[in-house]
C-alpha positions, 0 to 999 in steps of 0.5 A: 186540846191536841189529838194524838198524831194518829187520830183526827179531832172529832166532836165531843160534848166536852168541846166548846164552840171556840174549841170546835172552831179552833180545832178545825182552823188549826187542822186546816192550817196544817192540812197534810198532818198526819196525812194528806188532807187530814185537816179537811177530814177533821173539818168534815168530822165537825160538819153538822148532819145538815151541813154534810147533806149540803156539802158531803160526801167527803170527796165533794167537801174536799173540793170546796177548798179548791175554790177562791172562797175556801182555798186560803184556809189551807196552809194559812200562817196564822189566825185570830178569833172573835169571842163566840156569840152563843144563843141557846143552841146556836153559836157564831164565831169570826176568824181572820186568817193570814195566808202565806202571802200575808193576805188577811181573809175573814170567815164566819162560822155558824155552829149548832149544838146537836140534839140527836145521836150520834153527836148529842150535845156536841157543837158542830159547824152548820156553815162557814161563810167568807166575809170581809175582814172588817166584819170580824171583830177579833182578838187573841183568845 
């Protein structure tokens, strides 16, 4: 699942919703590898066209991670994941991140399977919402 060091992960029909969320979370946790803000770029790669219309272009998307809601995603120390809930072409998955300060922060990812080019049959992120940790039922997967 790990991409070569010189490339960032990108959507693929071979990736499950779980893999898509984990790739983004892991990239954000190691944000400046292989270059500055590579993790943010990787997350942007997995943003659905609808998400990009609301949050893009990349320079605007990058600013989201300067906010209290999404800042904890950068450089976090660890993550636990819920099992994905998949209904046809929509998936939801919870994540609890542990920050470098030891704080736990919850997020809910909403993904959809794309039906048009260039990402037909790829799971992509429509939205990520910060939620109370108690709302995320996680386990190691």
